[in-house]
mmCIF file of the N, C-alpha and C atoms, coordinates in Angstrom:
data_MODEL
# 
_entry.id   MODEL 
# 
loop_
_atom_site.group_PDB 
_atom_site.id 
_atom_site.type_symbol 
_atom_site.label_atom_id 
_atom_site.label_alt_id 
_atom_site.label_comp_id 
_atom_site.label_asym_id 
_atom_site.label_entity_id 
_atom_site.label_seq_id 
_atom_site.pdbx_PDB_ins_code 
_atom_site.Cartn_x 
_atom_site.Cartn_y 
_atom_site.Cartn_z 
_atom_site.occupancy 
_atom_site.B_iso_or_equiv 
_atom_site.pdbx_formal_charge 
_atom_site.auth_seq_id 
_atom_site.auth_comp_id 
_atom_site.auth_asym_id 
_atom_site.auth_atom_id 
_atom_site.pdbx_PDB_model_num 
ATOM 1   N N  . MET A 1 1  ? 152.528 70.647 -98.177  1.00 0.00 ? 1  MET A N  1 
ATOM 2   C CA . MET A 1 1  ? 153.651 69.760 -98.414  1.00 0.00 ? 1  MET A CA 1 
ATOM 3   C C  . MET A 1 1  ? 154.828 70.589 -98.935  1.00 0.00 ? 1  MET A C  1 
ATOM 4   N N  . ILE A 1 2  ? 155.991 70.332 -98.411  1.00 0.00 ? 2  ILE A N  1 
ATOM 5   C CA . ILE A 1 2  ? 157.200 71.031 -98.831  1.00 0.00 ? 2  ILE A CA 1 
ATOM 6   C C  . ILE A 1 2  ? 157.866 70.190 -99.927  1.00 0.00 ? 2  ILE A C  1 
ATOM 7   N N  . PRO A 1 3  ? 158.199 70.809 -101.058 1.00 0.00 ? 3  PRO A N  1 
ATOM 8   C CA . PRO A 1 3  ? 158.778 70.042 -102.166 1.00 0.00 ? 3  PRO A CA 1 
ATOM 9   C C  . PRO A 1 3  ? 160.088 69.345 -101.794 1.00 0.00 ? 3  PRO A C  1 
ATOM 10  N N  . GLU A 1 4  ? 160.322 68.197 -102.396 1.00 0.00 ? 4  GLU A N  1 
ATOM 11  C CA . GLU A 1 4  ? 161.580 67.484 -102.190 1.00 0.00 ? 4  GLU A CA 1 
ATOM 12  C C  . GLU A 1 4  ? 162.747 68.363 -102.616 1.00 0.00 ? 4  GLU A C  1 
ATOM 13  N N  . TYR A 1 5  ? 163.866 68.214 -101.931 1.00 0.00 ? 5  TYR A N  1 
ATOM 14  C CA . TYR A 1 5  ? 165.114 68.955 -102.128 1.00 0.00 ? 5  TYR A CA 1 
ATOM 15  C C  . TYR A 1 5  ? 165.038 70.390 -101.611 1.00 0.00 ? 5  TYR A C  1 
ATOM 16  N N  . SER A 1 6  ? 163.976 70.714 -100.870 1.00 0.00 ? 6  SER A N  1 
ATOM 17  C CA . SER A 1 6  ? 163.868 72.027 -100.241 1.00 0.00 ? 6  SER A CA 1 
ATOM 18  C C  . SER A 1 6  ? 164.565 72.013 -98.895  1.00 0.00 ? 6  SER A C  1 
ATOM 19  N N  . SER A 1 7  ? 165.172 73.137 -98.536  1.00 0.00 ? 7  SER A N  1 
ATOM 20  C CA . SER A 1 7  ? 165.770 73.288 -97.210  1.00 0.00 ? 7  SER A CA 1 
ATOM 21  C C  . SER A 1 7  ? 164.668 73.543 -96.192  1.00 0.00 ? 7  SER A C  1 
ATOM 22  N N  . VAL A 1 8  ? 164.817 72.912 -95.023  1.00 0.00 ? 8  VAL A N  1 
ATOM 23  C CA . VAL A 1 8  ? 163.848 73.066 -93.951  1.00 0.00 ? 8  VAL A CA 1 
ATOM 24  C C  . VAL A 1 8  ? 164.566 73.307 -92.628  1.00 0.00 ? 8  VAL A C  1 
ATOM 25  N N  . VAL A 1 9  ? 163.827 73.820 -91.654  1.00 0.00 ? 9  VAL A N  1 
ATOM 26  C CA . VAL A 1 9  ? 164.368 74.122 -90.340  1.00 0.00 ? 9  VAL A CA 1 
ATOM 27  C C  . VAL A 1 9  ? 163.651 73.260 -89.304  1.00 0.00 ? 9  VAL A C  1 
ATOM 28  N N  . LEU A 1 10 ? 164.418 72.554 -88.509  1.00 0.00 ? 10 LEU A N  1 
ATOM 29  C CA . LEU A 1 10 ? 163.872 71.697 -87.453  1.00 0.00 ? 10 LEU A CA 1 
ATOM 30  C C  . LEU A 1 10 ? 163.271 72.570 -86.353  1.00 0.00 ? 10 LEU A C  1 
ATOM 31  N N  . LEU A 1 11 ? 162.097 72.212 -85.857  1.00 0.00 ? 11 LEU A N  1 
ATOM 32  C CA . LEU A 1 11 ? 161.397 72.999 -84.849  1.00 0.00 ? 11 LEU A CA 1 
ATOM 33  C C  . LEU A 1 11 ? 161.469 72.403 -83.449  1.00 0.00 ? 11 LEU A C  1 
ATOM 34  N N  . GLU A 1 12 ? 162.163 71.290 -83.302  1.00 0.00 ? 12 GLU A N  1 
ATOM 35  C CA . GLU A 1 12 ? 162.243 70.631 -81.989  1.00 0.00 ? 12 GLU A CA 1 
ATOM 36  C C  . GLU A 1 12 ? 163.606 69.964 -81.836  1.00 0.00 ? 12 GLU A C  1 
ATOM 37  N N  . ASP A 1 13 ? 164.072 69.882 -80.606  1.00 0.00 ? 13 ASP A N  1 
ATOM 38  C CA . ASP A 1 13 ? 165.320 69.158 -80.336  1.00 0.00 ? 13 ASP A CA 1 
ATOM 39  C C  . ASP A 1 13 ? 165.095 67.669 -80.556  1.00 0.00 ? 13 ASP A C  1 
ATOM 40  N N  . ARG A 1 14 ? 166.094 67.007 -81.112  1.00 0.00 ? 14 ARG A N  1 
ATOM 41  C CA . ARG A 1 14 ? 166.102 65.554 -81.291  1.00 0.00 ? 14 ARG A CA 1 
ATOM 42  C C  . ARG A 1 14 ? 167.421 65.047 -80.725  1.00 0.00 ? 14 ARG A C  1 
ATOM 43  N N  . PRO A 1 15 ? 167.550 65.012 -79.379  1.00 0.00 ? 15 PRO A N  1 
ATOM 44  C CA . PRO A 1 15 ? 168.838 64.678 -78.754  1.00 0.00 ? 15 PRO A CA 1 
ATOM 45  C C  . PRO A 1 15 ? 169.370 63.293 -79.118  1.00 0.00 ? 15 PRO A C  1 
ATOM 46  N N  . ASP A 1 16 ? 168.509 62.333 -79.354  1.00 0.00 ? 16 ASP A N  1 
ATOM 47  C CA . ASP A 1 16 ? 168.984 60.991 -79.723  1.00 0.00 ? 16 ASP A CA 1 
ATOM 48  C C  . ASP A 1 16 ? 169.724 60.993 -81.060  1.00 0.00 ? 16 ASP A C  1 
ATOM 49  N N  . GLU A 1 17 ? 169.407 61.953 -81.906  1.00 0.00 ? 17 GLU A N  1 
ATOM 50  C CA . GLU A 1 17 ? 170.064 62.054 -83.208  1.00 0.00 ? 17 GLU A CA 1 
ATOM 51  C C  . GLU A 1 17 ? 171.121 63.154 -83.233  1.00 0.00 ? 17 GLU A C  1 
ATOM 52  N N  . GLY A 1 18 ? 171.309 63.859 -82.120  1.00 0.00 ? 18 GLY A N  1 
ATOM 53  C CA . GLY A 1 18 ? 172.291 64.940 -82.069  1.00 0.00 ? 18 GLY A CA 1 
ATOM 54  C C  . GLY A 1 18 ? 171.830 66.210 -82.746  1.00 0.00 ? 18 GLY A C  1 
ATOM 55  N N  . LEU A 1 19 ? 170.513 66.383 -82.870  1.00 0.00 ? 19 LEU A N  1 
ATOM 56  C CA . LEU A 1 19 ? 169.957 67.543 -83.557  1.00 0.00 ? 19 LEU A CA 1 
ATOM 57  C C  . LEU A 1 19 ? 169.294 68.500 -82.581  1.00 0.00 ? 19 LEU A C  1 
ATOM 58  N N  . ARG A 1 20 ? 169.315 69.785 -82.950  1.00 0.00 ? 20 ARG A N  1 
ATOM 59  C CA . ARG A 1 20 ? 168.688 70.828 -82.138  1.00 0.00 ? 20 ARG A CA 1 
ATOM 60  C C  . ARG A 1 20 ? 167.709 71.629 -82.985  1.00 0.00 ? 20 ARG A C  1 
ATOM 61  N N  . SER A 1 21 ? 166.735 72.193 -82.299  1.00 0.00 ? 21 SER A N  1 
ATOM 62  C CA . SER A 1 21 ? 165.813 73.106 -82.966  1.00 0.00 ? 21 SER A CA 1 
ATOM 63  C C  . SER A 1 21 ? 166.626 74.180 -83.683  1.00 0.00 ? 21 SER A C  1 
ATOM 64  N N  . GLY A 1 22 ? 166.280 74.461 -84.918  1.00 0.00 ? 22 GLY A N  1 
ATOM 65  C CA . GLY A 1 22 ? 167.015 75.431 -85.720  1.00 0.00 ? 22 GLY A CA 1 
ATOM 66  C C  . GLY A 1 22 ? 167.989 74.809 -86.699  1.00 0.00 ? 22 GLY A C  1 
ATOM 67  N N  . ASP A 1 23 ? 168.297 73.509 -86.530  1.00 0.00 ? 23 ASP A N  1 
ATOM 68  C CA . ASP A 1 23 ? 169.184 72.845 -87.490  1.00 0.00 ? 23 ASP A CA 1 
ATOM 69  C C  . ASP A 1 23 ? 168.508 72.789 -88.860  1.00 0.00 ? 23 ASP A C  1 
ATOM 70  N N  . VAL A 1 24 ? 169.318 72.870 -89.893  1.00 0.00 ? 24 VAL A N  1 
ATOM 71  C CA . VAL A 1 24 ? 168.817 72.902 -91.268  1.00 0.00 ? 24 VAL A CA 1 
ATOM 72  C C  . VAL A 1 24 ? 168.977 71.527 -91.905  1.00 0.00 ? 24 VAL A C  1 
ATOM 73  N N  . GLY A 1 25 ? 167.923 71.075 -92.561  1.00 0.00 ? 25 GLY A N  1 
ATOM 74  C CA . GLY A 1 25 ? 167.938 69.804 -93.274  1.00 0.00 ? 25 GLY A CA 1 
ATOM 75  C C  . GLY A 1 25 ? 167.366 69.980 -94.667  1.00 0.00 ? 25 GLY A C  1 
ATOM 76  N N  . VAL A 1 26 ? 167.268 68.868 -95.394  1.00 0.00 ? 26 VAL A N  1 
ATOM 77  C CA . VAL A 1 26 ? 166.723 68.863 -96.750  1.00 0.00 ? 26 VAL A CA 1 
ATOM 78  C C  . VAL A 1 26 ? 165.684 67.756 -96.853  1.00 0.00 ? 26 VAL A C  1 
ATOM 79  N N  . VAL A 1 27 ? 164.525 68.084 -97.393  1.00 0.00 ? 27 VAL A N  1 
ATOM 80  C CA . VAL A 1 27 ? 163.495 67.070 -97.635  1.00 0.00 ? 27 VAL A CA 1 
ATOM 81  C C  . VAL A 1 27 ? 163.978 66.173 -98.763  1.00 0.00 ? 27 VAL A C  1 
ATOM 82  N N  . VAL A 1 28 ? 164.098 64.875 -98.479  1.00 0.00 ? 28 VAL A N  1 
ATOM 83  C CA . VAL A 1 28 ? 164.547 63.938 -99.514  1.00 0.00 ? 28 VAL A CA 1 
ATOM 84  C C  . VAL A 1 28 ? 163.419 63.038 -100.007 1.00 0.00 ? 28 VAL A C  1 
ATOM 85  N N  . HIS A 1 29 ? 162.300 63.031 -99.280  1.00 0.00 ? 29 HIS A N  1 
ATOM 86  C CA . HIS A 1 29 ? 161.163 62.206 -99.714  1.00 0.00 ? 29 HIS A CA 1 
ATOM 87  C C  . HIS A 1 29 ? 159.900 62.653 -98.997  1.00 0.00 ? 29 HIS A C  1 
ATOM 88  N N  . ASN A 1 30 ? 158.824 62.822 -99.734  1.00 0.00 ? 30 ASN A N  1 
ATOM 89  C CA . ASN A 1 30 ? 157.502 63.053 -99.157  1.00 0.00 ? 30 ASN A CA 1 
ATOM 90  C C  . ASN A 1 30 ? 156.727 61.748 -99.215  1.00 0.00 ? 30 ASN A C  1 
ATOM 91  N N  . TYR A 1 31 ? 156.186 61.335 -98.084  1.00 0.00 ? 31 TYR A N  1 
ATOM 92  C CA . TYR A 1 31 ? 155.440 60.087 -98.027  1.00 0.00 ? 31 TYR A CA 1 
ATOM 93  C C  . TYR A 1 31 ? 154.061 60.260 -98.653  1.00 0.00 ? 31 TYR A C  1 
ATOM 94  N N  . ALA A 1 32 ? 153.578 59.217 -99.307  1.00 0.00 ? 32 ALA A N  1 
ATOM 95  C CA . ALA A 1 32 ? 152.285 59.243 -99.987  1.00 0.00 ? 32 ALA A CA 1 
ATOM 96  C C  . ALA A 1 32 ? 151.139 59.535 -99.023  1.00 0.00 ? 32 ALA A C  1 
ATOM 97  N N  . SER A 1 33 ? 151.317 59.194 -97.756  1.00 0.00 ? 33 SER A N  1 
ATOM 98  C CA . SER A 1 33 ? 150.273 59.452 -96.757  1.00 0.00 ? 33 SER A CA 1 
ATOM 99  C C  . SER A 1 33 ? 150.017 60.944 -96.588  1.00 0.00 ? 33 SER A C  1 
ATOM 100 N N  . GLY A 1 34 ? 151.007 61.773 -96.977  1.00 0.00 ? 34 GLY A N  1 
ATOM 101 C CA . GLY A 1 34 ? 150.839 63.217 -96.904  1.00 0.00 ? 34 GLY A CA 1 
ATOM 102 C C  . GLY A 1 34 ? 150.998 63.811 -95.520  1.00 0.00 ? 34 GLY A C  1 
ATOM 103 N N  . ASP A 1 35 ? 151.409 63.005 -94.532  1.00 0.00 ? 35 ASP A N  1 
ATOM 104 C CA . ASP A 1 35 ? 151.516 63.521 -93.168  1.00 0.00 ? 35 ASP A CA 1 
ATOM 105 C C  . ASP A 1 35 ? 152.948 63.662 -92.679  1.00 0.00 ? 35 ASP A C  1 
ATOM 106 N N  . ARG A 1 36 ? 153.920 63.245 -93.499  1.00 0.00 ? 36 ARG A N  1 
ATOM 107 C CA . ARG A 1 36 ? 155.317 63.322 -93.070  1.00 0.00 ? 36 ARG A CA 1 
ATOM 108 C C  . ARG A 1 36 ? 156.248 63.307 -94.268  1.00 0.00 ? 36 ARG A C  1 
ATOM 109 N N  . ALA A 1 37 ? 157.511 63.636 -93.971  1.00 0.00 ? 37 ALA A N  1 
ATOM 110 C CA . ALA A 1 37 ? 158.547 63.619 -94.997  1.00 0.00 ? 37 ALA A CA 1 
ATOM 111 C C  . ALA A 1 37 ? 159.823 63.060 -94.384  1.00 0.00 ? 37 ALA A C  1 
ATOM 112 N N  . GLU A 1 38 ? 160.678 62.550 -95.222  1.00 0.00 ? 38 GLU A N  1 
ATOM 113 C CA . GLU A 1 38 ? 161.999 62.107 -94.785  1.00 0.00 ? 38 GLU A CA 1 
ATOM 114 C C  . GLU A 1 38 ? 162.949 63.293 -94.983  1.00 0.00 ? 38 GLU A C  1 
ATOM 115 N N  . VAL A 1 39 ? 163.646 63.657 -93.906  1.00 0.00 ? 39 VAL A N  1 
ATOM 116 C CA . VAL A 1 39 ? 164.522 64.827 -93.937  1.00 0.00 ? 39 VAL A CA 1 
ATOM 117 C C  . VAL A 1 39 ? 165.942 64.391 -93.597  1.00 0.00 ? 39 VAL A C  1 
ATOM 118 N N  . GLU A 1 40 ? 166.898 64.836 -94.409  1.00 0.00 ? 40 GLU A N  1 
ATOM 119 C CA . GLU A 1 40 ? 168.303 64.531 -94.164  1.00 0.00 ? 40 GLU A CA 1 
ATOM 120 C C  . GLU A 1 40 ? 168.991 65.748 -93.549  1.00 0.00 ? 40 GLU A C  1 
ATOM 121 N N  . PHE A 1 41 ? 169.754 65.485 -92.492  1.00 0.00 ? 41 PHE A N  1 
ATOM 122 C CA . PHE A 1 41 ? 170.556 66.508 -91.834  1.00 0.00 ? 41 PHE A CA 1 
ATOM 123 C C  . PHE A 1 41 ? 172.007 66.120 -92.026  1.00 0.00 ? 41 PHE A C  1 
ATOM 124 N N  . MET A 1 42 ? 172.844 67.078 -92.434  1.00 0.00 ? 42 MET A N  1 
ATOM 125 C CA . MET A 1 42 ? 174.241 66.756 -92.718  1.00 0.00 ? 42 MET A CA 1 
ATOM 126 C C  . MET A 1 42 ? 175.158 67.898 -92.313  1.00 0.00 ? 42 MET A C  1 
ATOM 127 N N  . THR A 1 43 ? 176.450 67.554 -92.207  1.00 0.00 ? 43 THR A N  1 
ATOM 128 C CA . THR A 1 43 ? 177.457 68.572 -91.933  1.00 0.00 ? 43 THR A CA 1 
ATOM 129 C C  . THR A 1 43 ? 177.684 69.380 -93.211  1.00 0.00 ? 43 THR A C  1 
ATOM 130 N N  . LEU A 1 44 ? 178.410 70.477 -93.085  1.00 0.00 ? 44 LEU A N  1 
ATOM 131 C CA . LEU A 1 44 ? 178.672 71.325 -94.249  1.00 0.00 ? 44 LEU A CA 1 
ATOM 132 C C  . LEU A 1 44 ? 179.534 70.644 -95.302  1.00 0.00 ? 44 LEU A C  1 
ATOM 133 N N  . ASN A 1 45 ? 180.289 69.615 -94.924  1.00 0.00 ? 45 ASN A N  1 
ATOM 134 C CA . ASN A 1 45 ? 181.081 68.899 -95.937  1.00 0.00 ? 45 ASN A CA 1 
ATOM 135 C C  . ASN A 1 45 ? 180.345 67.680 -96.488  1.00 0.00 ? 45 ASN A C  1 
ATOM 136 N N  . GLY A 1 46 ? 179.076 67.497 -96.114  1.00 0.00 ? 46 GLY A N  1 
ATOM 137 C CA . GLY A 1 46 ? 178.249 66.464 -96.715  1.00 0.00 ? 46 GLY A CA 1 
ATOM 138 C C  . GLY A 1 46 ? 178.112 65.167 -95.956  1.00 0.00 ? 46 GLY A C  1 
ATOM 139 N N  . ASP A 1 47 ? 178.709 65.056 -94.755  1.00 0.00 ? 47 ASP A N  1 
ATOM 140 C CA . ASP A 1 47 ? 178.534 63.845 -93.953  1.00 0.00 ? 47 ASP A CA 1 
ATOM 141 C C  . ASP A 1 47 ? 177.133 63.839 -93.336  1.00 0.00 ? 47 ASP A C  1 
ATOM 142 N N  . THR A 1 48 ? 176.420 62.748 -93.513  1.00 0.00 ? 48 THR A N  1 
ATOM 143 C CA . THR A 1 48 ? 175.067 62.648 -92.980  1.00 0.00 ? 48 THR A CA 1 
ATOM 144 C C  . THR A 1 48 ? 175.090 62.478 -91.470  1.00 0.00 ? 48 THR A C  1 
ATOM 145 N N  . ILE A 1 49 ? 174.289 63.282 -90.787  1.00 0.00 ? 49 ILE A N  1 
ATOM 146 C CA . ILE A 1 49 ? 174.096 63.165 -89.342  1.00 0.00 ? 49 ILE A CA 1 
ATOM 147 C C  . ILE A 1 49 ? 172.901 62.255 -89.074  1.00 0.00 ? 49 ILE A C  1 
ATOM 148 N N  . ALA A 1 50 ? 171.795 62.485 -89.793  1.00 0.00 ? 50 ALA A N  1 
ATOM 149 C CA . ALA A 1 50 ? 170.590 61.677 -89.607  1.00 0.00 ? 50 ALA A CA 1 
ATOM 150 C C  . ALA A 1 50 ? 169.671 61.843 -90.810  1.00 0.00 ? 50 ALA A C  1 
ATOM 151 N N  . VAL A 1 51 ? 168.927 60.799 -91.105  1.00 0.00 ? 51 VAL A N  1 
ATOM 152 C CA . VAL A 1 51 ? 167.834 60.841 -92.078  1.00 0.00 ? 51 VAL A CA 1 
ATOM 153 C C  . VAL A 1 51 ? 166.616 60.346 -91.316  1.00 0.00 ? 51 VAL A C  1 
ATOM 154 N N  . LEU A 1 52 ? 165.644 61.237 -91.132  1.00 0.00 ? 52 LEU A N  1 
ATOM 155 C CA . LEU A 1 52 ? 164.511 60.944 -90.250  1.00 0.00 ? 52 LEU A CA 1 
ATOM 156 C C  . LEU A 1 52 ? 163.173 61.123 -90.939  1.00 0.00 ? 52 LEU A C  1 
ATOM 157 N N  . PRO A 1 53 ? 162.236 60.204 -90.704  1.00 0.00 ? 53 PRO A N  1 
ATOM 158 C CA . PRO A 1 53 ? 160.857 60.448 -91.120  1.00 0.00 ? 53 PRO A CA 1 
ATOM 159 C C  . PRO A 1 53 ? 160.218 61.350 -90.062  1.00 0.00 ? 53 PRO A C  1 
ATOM 160 N N  . LEU A 1 54 ? 159.843 62.546 -90.451  1.00 0.00 ? 54 LEU A N  1 
ATOM 161 C CA . LEU A 1 54 ? 159.312 63.517 -89.498  1.00 0.00 ? 54 LEU A CA 1 
ATOM 162 C C  . LEU A 1 54 ? 157.923 64.002 -89.916  1.00 0.00 ? 54 LEU A C  1 
ATOM 163 N N  . PRO A 1 55 ? 157.036 64.221 -88.937  1.00 0.00 ? 55 PRO A N  1 
ATOM 164 C CA . PRO A 1 55 ? 155.761 64.841 -89.267  1.00 0.00 ? 55 PRO A CA 1 
ATOM 165 C C  . PRO A 1 55 ? 156.016 66.288 -89.690  1.00 0.00 ? 55 PRO A C  1 
ATOM 166 N N  . PHE A 1 56 ? 155.152 66.830 -90.521  1.00 0.00 ? 56 PHE A N  1 
ATOM 167 C CA . PHE A 1 56 ? 155.331 68.195 -90.995  1.00 0.00 ? 56 PHE A CA 1 
ATOM 168 C C  . PHE A 1 56 ? 155.331 69.210 -89.861  1.00 0.00 ? 56 PHE A C  1 
ATOM 169 N N  . SER A 1 57 ? 154.774 68.860 -88.715  1.00 0.00 ? 57 SER A N  1 
ATOM 170 C CA . SER A 1 57 ? 154.764 69.766 -87.562  1.00 0.00 ? 57 SER A CA 1 
ATOM 171 C C  . SER A 1 57 ? 156.146 69.893 -86.911  1.00 0.00 ? 57 SER A C  1 
ATOM 172 N N  . ALA A 1 58 ? 157.095 69.016 -87.263  1.00 0.00 ? 58 ALA A N  1 
ATOM 173 C CA . ALA A 1 58 ? 158.426 69.027 -86.651  1.00 0.00 ? 58 ALA A CA 1 
ATOM 174 C C  . ALA A 1 58 ? 159.419 69.922 -87.388  1.00 0.00 ? 58 ALA A C  1 
ATOM 175 N N  . PHE A 1 59 ? 159.032 70.466 -88.541  1.00 0.00 ? 59 PHE A N  1 
ATOM 176 C CA . PHE A 1 59 ? 159.924 71.334 -89.307  1.00 0.00 ? 59 PHE A CA 1 
ATOM 177 C C  . PHE A 1 59 ? 159.100 72.309 -90.131  1.00 0.00 ? 59 PHE A C  1 
ATOM 178 N N  . ARG A 1 60 ? 159.805 73.317 -90.640  1.00 0.00 ? 60 ARG A N  1 
ATOM 179 C CA . ARG A 1 60 ? 159.165 74.314 -91.510  1.00 0.00 ? 60 ARG A CA 1 
ATOM 180 C C  . ARG A 1 60 ? 160.097 74.623 -92.669  1.00 0.00 ? 60 ARG A C  1 
ATOM 181 N N  . ALA A 1 61 ? 159.540 75.202 -93.699  1.00 0.00 ? 61 ALA A N  1 
ATOM 182 C CA . ALA A 1 61 ? 160.356 75.599 -94.844  1.00 0.00 ? 61 ALA A CA 1 
ATOM 183 C C  . ALA A 1 61 ? 161.306 76.723 -94.433  1.00 0.00 ? 61 ALA A C  1 
ATOM 184 N N  . ALA A 1 62 ? 162.524 76.693 -94.945  1.00 0.00 ? 62 ALA A N  1 
ATOM 185 C CA . ALA A 1 62 ? 163.471 77.784 -94.718  1.00 0.00 ? 62 ALA A CA 1 
ATOM 186 C C  . ALA A 1 62 ? 163.032 78.994 -95.542  1.00 0.00 ? 62 ALA A C  1 
ATOM 187 N N  . SER A 1 63 ? 163.260 80.184 -95.002  1.00 0.00 ? 63 SER A N  1 
ATOM 188 C CA . SER A 1 63 ? 162.914 81.422 -95.699  1.00 0.00 ? 63 SER A CA 1 
ATOM 189 C C  . SER A 1 63 ? 164.125 81.970 -96.444  1.00 0.00 ? 63 SER A C  1 
ATOM 190 N N  . GLN A 1 64 ? 163.880 82.726 -97.481  1.00 0.00 ? 64 GLN A N  1 
ATOM 191 C CA . GLN A 1 64 ? 164.970 83.277 -98.286  1.00 0.00 ? 64 GLN A CA 1 
ATOM 192 C C  . GLN A 1 64 ? 165.814 84.282 -97.513  1.00 0.00 ? 64 GLN A C  1 
ATOM 193 N N  . ASN A 1 65 ? 165.278 84.870 -96.451  1.00 0.00 ? 65 ASN A N  1 
ATOM 194 C CA . ASN A 1 65 ? 166.028 85.881 -95.703  1.00 0.00 ? 65 ASN A CA 1 
ATOM 195 C C  . ASN A 1 65 ? 166.720 85.295 -94.472  1.00 0.00 ? 65 ASN A C  1 
ATOM 196 N N  . GLU A 1 66 ? 166.875 83.984 -94.406  1.00 0.00 ? 66 GLU A N  1 
ATOM 197 C CA . GLU A 1 66 ? 167.541 83.328 -93.283  1.00 0.00 ? 66 GLU A CA 1 
ATOM 198 C C  . GLU A 1 66 ? 168.911 82.812 -93.707  1.00 0.00 ? 66 GLU A C  1 
ATOM 199 N N  . ILE A 1 67 ? 169.837 82.756 -92.739  1.00 0.00 ? 67 ILE A N  1 
ATOM 200 C CA . ILE A 1 67 ? 171.140 82.154 -92.985  1.00 0.00 ? 67 ILE A CA 1 
ATOM 201 C C  . ILE A 1 67 ? 171.360 81.069 -91.939  1.00 0.00 ? 67 ILE A C  1 
ATOM 202 N N  . PRO A 1 68 ? 172.074 79.994 -92.299  1.00 0.00 ? 68 PRO A N  1 
ATOM 203 C CA . PRO A 1 68 ? 172.338 78.940 -91.312  1.00 0.00 ? 68 PRO A CA 1 
ATOM 204 C C  . PRO A 1 68 ? 173.364 79.410 -90.275  1.00 0.00 ? 68 PRO A C  1 
ATOM 205 N N  . HIS A 1 69 ? 173.327 78.809 -89.128  1.00 0.00 ? 69 HIS A N  1 
ATOM 206 C CA . HIS A 1 69 ? 174.280 79.070 -88.051  1.00 0.00 ? 69 HIS A CA 1 
ATOM 207 C C  . HIS A 1 69 ? 175.091 77.805 -87.851  1.00 0.00 ? 69 HIS A C  1 
ATOM 208 N N  . VAL A 1 70 ? 176.380 77.927 -87.670  1.00 0.00 ? 70 VAL A N  1 
ATOM 209 C CA . VAL A 1 70 ? 177.262 76.764 -87.588  1.00 0.00 ? 70 VAL A CA 1 
ATOM 210 C C  . VAL A 1 70 ? 177.503 76.370 -86.144  1.00 0.00 ? 70 VAL A C  1 
ATOM 211 N N  . ARG A 1 71 ? 177.490 75.051 -85.886  1.00 0.00 ? 71 ARG A N  1 
ATOM 212 C CA . ARG A 1 71 ? 177.854 74.481 -84.587  1.00 0.00 ? 71 ARG A CA 1 
ATOM 213 C C  . ARG A 1 71 ? 178.497 73.133 -84.852  1.00 0.00 ? 71 ARG A C  1 
ATOM 214 N N  . SER A 1 72 ? 179.292 72.660 -83.904  1.00 0.00 ? 72 SER A N  1 
ATOM 215 C CA . SER A 1 72 ? 179.951 71.363 -84.061  1.00 0.00 ? 72 SER A CA 1 
ATOM 216 C C  . SER A 1 72 ? 179.017 70.253 -83.623  1.00 0.00 ? 72 SER A C  1 
ATOM 217 N N  . VAL A 1 73 ? 179.116 69.116 -84.304  1.00 0.00 ? 73 VAL A N  1 
ATOM 218 C CA . VAL A 1 73 ? 178.298 67.945 -83.995  1.00 0.00 ? 73 VAL A CA 1 
ATOM 219 C C  . VAL A 1 73 ? 179.070 66.719 -84.456  1.00 0.00 ? 73 VAL A C  1 
ATOM 220 N N  . GLU A 1 74 ? 178.833 65.604 -83.795  1.00 0.00 ? 74 GLU A N  1 
ATOM 221 C CA . GLU A 1 74 ? 179.453 64.346 -84.196  1.00 0.00 ? 74 GLU A CA 1 
ATOM 222 C C  . GLU A 1 74 ? 178.683 63.752 -85.361  1.00 0.00 ? 74 GLU A C  1 
ATOM 223 N N  . ALA A 1 75 ? 179.374 63.346 -86.411  1.00 0.00 ? 75 ALA A N  1 
ATOM 224 C CA . ALA A 1 75 ? 178.727 62.708 -87.562  1.00 0.00 ? 75 ALA A CA 1 
ATOM 225 C C  . ALA A 1 75 ? 178.290 61.295 -87.178  1.00 0.00 ? 75 ALA A C  1 
ATOM 226 N N  . ALA A 1 76 ? 177.203 60.848 -87.781  1.00 0.00 ? 76 ALA A N  1 
ATOM 227 C CA . ALA A 1 76 ? 176.699 59.492 -87.539  1.00 0.00 ? 76 ALA A CA 1 
ATOM 228 C C  . ALA A 1 76 ? 177.712 58.479 -88.045  1.00 0.00 ? 76 ALA A C  1 
ATOM 229 N N  . GLU A 1 77 ? 177.787 57.347 -87.370  1.00 0.00 ? 77 GLU A N  1 
ATOM 230 C CA . GLU A 1 77 ? 178.729 56.303 -87.796  1.00 0.00 ? 77 GLU A CA 1 
ATOM 231 C C  . GLU A 1 77 ? 177.997 55.165 -88.442  1.00 0.00 ? 77 GLU A C  1 
# 
């Protein structure tokens, strides 16, 4: 289980939400079932793109030696 408020990296494209593999999110909630977490993805200025309940297989913890890569995306309305 990845601790809440940890940065994570998406491992799969989620085109319906405008997300791509490699996008960085933050775990905002771990479900009691232990099989998934709610992850928030946002722009650099803090606009939320998506908050998704994802299985742990859909993301991984970010490493200390990684840096985010910037791309443009439409913010959720």
